[in-house]
Backbone as a printed PyTorch tensor [residue, N CA C, xyz], in Angstrom:
tensor([[[  9.8900,  -3.4810,  -4.9240],
         [ 10.2080,  -3.4810,  -3.5140],
         [ 11.6970,  -3.2050,  -3.3660]],

        [[ 12.0570,  -2.3240,  -2.4490],
         [ 13.4200,  -1.9330,  -2.2470],
         [ 13.9700,  -2.5380,  -0.9790]],

        [[ 15.1310,  -3.1470,  -1.0200],
         [ 15.7580,  -3.7210,   0.2030],
         [ 15.9460,  -2.6380,   1.2600]],

        [[ 15.6420,  -2.9960,   2.4700],
         [ 15.8660,  -2.0650,   3.5710],
         [ 14.6800,  -1.1640,   3.9350]],

        [[ 13.6850,  -1.0480,   3.0110],
         [ 12.5510,  -0.2530,   3.2880],
         [ 11.4500,  -1.0790,   3.9980]],

        [[ 10.7460,  -0.5150,   4.9320],
         [  9.6410,  -1.2390,   5.5100],
         [  8.5890,  -1.5700,   4.4550]],

        [[  8.0540,  -2.7740,   4.5060],
         [  7.0070,  -3.1920,   3.5280],
         [  5.8140,  -3.6630,   4.3020]],

        [[  4.6530,  -3.1730,   3.8610],
         [  3.3830,  -3.5270,   4.5510],
         [  2.4900,  -4.1670,   3.5240]],

        [[  2.0050,  -5.4130,   3.8270],
         [  1.0370,  -6.1030,   2.9720],
         [ -0.3640,  -5.6110,   3.3850]],

        [[ -1.0920,  -5.0320,   2.4530],
         [ -2.4130,  -4.5340,   2.7130],
         [ -3.4090,  -5.6760,   2.6000]],

        [[ -4.1330,  -5.9030,   3.6720],
         [ -5.1280,  -6.9390,   3.7560],
         [ -6.4950,  -6.3180,   3.9720]],

        [[ -7.5060,  -7.1010,   3.7470],
         [ -8.8810,  -6.6630,   3.8260],
         [ -9.2840,  -6.1910,   5.2630]],

        [[ -8.6210,  -6.7580,   6.2430],
         [ -8.9820,  -6.4420,   7.5980],
         [ -8.6000,  -5.0400,   8.0680]],

        [[ -7.8010,  -4.3240,   7.2590],
         [ -7.4400,  -2.9760,   7.5700],
         [ -6.3090,  -2.7740,   8.5790]],

        [[ -5.7030,  -3.8700,   9.0000],
         [ -4.6040,  -3.7440,  10.0100],
         [ -3.3960,  -2.9630,   9.4250]],

        [[ -3.2930,  -2.9460,   8.1280],
         [ -2.1500,  -2.2670,   7.4670],
         [ -2.1730,  -0.7650,   7.8600]],

        [[ -3.3770,  -0.1620,   8.0560],
         [ -3.4300,   1.2200,   8.3810],
         [ -2.7760,   1.5080,   9.7330]],

        [[ -2.9580,   0.6400,  10.7000],
         [ -2.3040,   0.8520,  11.9960],
         [ -0.7940,   0.7360,  11.8820]],

        [[ -0.3380,  -0.2520,  11.0990],
         [  1.1460,  -0.3780,  10.8720],
         [  1.7220,   0.8130,  10.2000]],

        [[  0.9800,   1.3840,   9.1980],
         [  1.4660,   2.5430,   8.4920],
         [  1.5090,   3.7740,   9.4790]],

        [[  0.5070,   3.9460,  10.2400],
         [  0.4290,   5.0510,  11.2030],
         [  1.5400,   4.9690,  12.2090]],

        [[  1.8370,   3.7470,  12.6950],
         [  2.9690,   3.5670,  13.6480],
         [  4.2990,   3.9430,  13.0390]],

        [[  4.5190,   3.4490,  11.8030],
         [  5.7950,   3.8230,  11.0930],
         [  5.8930,   5.2960,  10.9160]],

        [[  4.8450,   5.9730,  10.4760],
         [  4.8960,   7.4010,  10.2070],
         [  4.9750,   8.1940,  11.4780]],

        [[  4.4760,   7.6790,  12.5710],
         [  4.5360,   8.3630,  13.8620],
         [  5.9860,   8.3980,  14.3250]],

        [[  6.6450,   7.2690,  14.2010],
         [  8.0550,   7.1740,  14.6270],
         [  8.9990,   7.9950,  13.7660]],

        [[  8.7510,   7.9940,  12.4700],
         [  9.6050,   8.7110,  11.5170],
         [  8.7730,   9.2270,  10.3550]],

        [[  8.3190,  10.4910,  10.4120],
         [  7.4450,  10.9790,   9.3870],
         [  8.0410,  11.0520,   8.0280]],

        [[  9.3430,  11.0350,   7.8670],
         [ 10.0130,  11.1350,   6.5760],
         [ 10.3290,   9.7590,   5.9630]],

        [[  9.8420,   8.6910,   6.6500],
         [ 10.1190,   7.3360,   6.2510],
         [  9.5160,   6.9890,   4.8950]],

        [[ 10.2150,   6.2400,   4.0350],
         [  9.6650,   5.6770,   2.8290],
         [  9.1540,   4.2960,   3.1580]],

        [[  7.9550,   4.0200,   2.6620],
         [  7.2990,   2.7210,   2.9520],
         [  6.7700,   2.1430,   1.6830]],

        [[  6.8890,   0.8230,   1.5100],
         [  6.3280,   0.1100,   0.4190],
         [  5.0250,  -0.5810,   0.8360]],

        [[  3.9330,  -0.2940,   0.1310],
         [  2.6900,  -0.9300,   0.4140],
         [  2.3620,  -1.8700,  -0.7350]],

        [[  2.0080,  -3.1180,  -0.3920],
         [  1.6220,  -4.0890,  -1.3760],
         [  0.1630,  -4.3930,  -1.2610]],

        [[ -0.5710,  -4.2470,  -2.3740],
         [ -1.9730,  -4.5240,  -2.4210],
         [ -2.3520,  -5.0860,  -3.7640]],

        [[ -3.2030,  -6.0950,  -3.7690],
         [ -3.6010,  -6.7380,  -5.0500],
         [ -5.1200,  -6.7380,  -5.1510]],

        [[ -5.5520,  -6.8970,  -6.3570],
         [ -6.9960,  -7.0090,  -6.6460],
         [ -7.7810,  -5.8070,  -6.2950]],

        [[ -8.9530,  -6.0160,  -5.7040],
         [ -9.8530,  -4.9500,  -5.3750],
         [ -9.2730,  -4.0140,  -4.2790]],

        [[ -8.3020,  -4.4670,  -3.5710],
         [ -7.6910,  -3.6910,  -2.4860],
         [ -6.9930,  -2.4780,  -3.0300]],

        [[ -6.4290,  -2.5970,  -4.2690],
         [ -5.6480,  -1.4850,  -4.7920],
         [ -6.4140,  -0.1700,  -4.8190]],

        [[ -7.5950,  -0.1350,  -5.3280],
         [ -8.2880,   1.1080,  -5.4640],
         [ -8.7710,   1.6490,  -4.0950]],

        [[ -9.1060,   0.8020,  -3.1660],
         [ -9.4830,   1.2090,  -1.8000],
         [ -8.2480,   1.8230,  -1.0630]],

        [[ -7.0710,   1.2420,  -1.2830],
         [ -5.8440,   1.7860,  -0.6420],
         [ -5.5410,   3.1600,  -1.1810]],

        [[ -5.6570,   3.3080,  -2.5390],
         [ -5.3580,   4.5870,  -3.1080],
         [ -6.3130,   5.6720,  -2.6280]],

        [[ -7.5600,   5.3280,  -2.4460],
         [ -8.5560,   6.2840,  -1.9480],
         [ -8.1460,   6.7730,  -0.5490]],

        [[ -7.7610,   5.8820,   0.3070],
         [ -7.2820,   6.2090,   1.6450],
         [ -6.0600,   7.1220,   1.5690]],

        [[ -5.0970,   6.7560,   0.7660],
         [ -3.8480,   7.5030,   0.6810],
         [ -4.0200,   8.8470,   0.0430]],

        [[ -4.8860,   8.9730,  -0.9240],
         [ -5.0920,  10.2530,  -1.6060],
         [ -5.7960,  11.2640,  -0.7160]],

        [[ -6.5520,  10.8130,   0.2980],
         [ -7.2240,  11.6850,   1.2170],
         [ -6.2760,  12.3440,   2.2240]],

        [[ -5.1120,  11.6990,   2.3680],
         [ -4.1350,  12.2030,   3.3580],
         [ -3.2620,  13.2950,   2.7670]],

        [[ -3.1790,  14.4430,   3.3880],
         [ -2.3660,  15.5550,   2.9000],
         [ -0.8670,  15.3430,   3.2680]],

        [[ -0.5620,  14.5630,   4.2860],
         [  0.7860,  14.3780,   4.7510],
         [  1.5310,  13.2470,   4.0470]],

        [[  0.8740,  12.5560,   3.1040],
         [  1.4900,  11.4390,   2.4510],
         [  1.7290,  11.7950,   0.9460]],

        [[  2.8270,  11.3750,   0.4020],
         [  3.1340,  11.5960,  -1.0210],
         [  3.4070,  10.2520,  -1.6730]],

        [[  2.7240,   9.9490,  -2.7300],
         [  2.9340,   8.7480,  -3.4680],
         [  4.0630,   9.0320,  -4.4810]],

        [[  5.2190,   8.3940,  -4.3080],
         [  6.3850,   8.6020,  -5.1260],
         [  6.3160,   7.7850,  -6.3910]],

        [[  5.8950,   6.5280,  -6.2550],
         [  5.8760,   5.6000,  -7.3610],
         [  4.6660,   4.6950,  -7.2180]],

        [[  3.9470,   4.4920,  -8.2680],
         [  2.7700,   3.6290,  -8.2280],
         [  2.9050,   2.6340,  -9.3880]],

        [[  2.9370,   1.3840,  -9.0370],
         [  3.0200,   0.3560, -10.0820],
         [  1.7810,  -0.5120, -10.0380]],

        [[  1.2000,  -0.7550, -11.1720],
         [  0.0590,  -1.6650, -11.2240],
         [  0.2740,  -2.6410, -12.3760]],

        [[ -0.3340,  -3.7720, -12.2350],
         [ -0.2610,  -4.7170, -13.3630],
         [ -1.6090,  -5.3800, -13.4180]],

        [[ -2.0560,  -5.6800, -14.5950],
         [ -3.3350,  -6.3180, -14.8060],
         [ -3.0770,  -7.7830, -14.9470]],

        [[ -3.7060,  -8.5900, -14.1410],
         [ -3.6010, -10.0520, -14.2550],
         [ -4.9220, -10.6120, -14.7030]],

        [[ -4.9030, -11.2030, -15.8400],
         [ -6.1420, -11.7230, -16.4310],
         [ -6.4070, -13.0670, -15.7300]],

        [[ -7.6640, -13.2460, -15.2990],
         [ -8.0610, -14.4980, -14.6580],
         [ -8.2280, -15.5520, -15.7670]],

        [[ -7.5070, -16.5930, -15.6150],
         [ -7.5580, -17.6240, -16.5700],
         [ -8.2710, -18.8410, -15.9780]],

        [[ -9.2680, -19.3600, -16.7160],
         [-10.0000, -20.5300, -16.2290],
         [ -9.7940, -21.6540, -17.2480]],

        [[ -9.5850, -22.8160, -16.6850],
         [ -9.4880, -23.9910, -17.5560],
         [-10.8510, -24.4990, -17.8610]],

        [[-11.0980, -24.8760, -19.0650],
         [-12.3890, -25.4020, -19.4380],
         [-12.3130, -26.8770, -19.7160]]])
């Protein structure tokens, strides 16, 4: 995450899409940071890859192993 850039937390309800559209409508050249975890990551990428007007500059992923105490 970069200081000064708009950051949107992607949630299951899909409200992040409206926020992203509003930001891009105001300034189409804006850089935006999207945060998504778990199953949301792949669904967000599918949406973004379908858009011709968006460019993914950097994509970071990390695998978090679910640990259960026995």
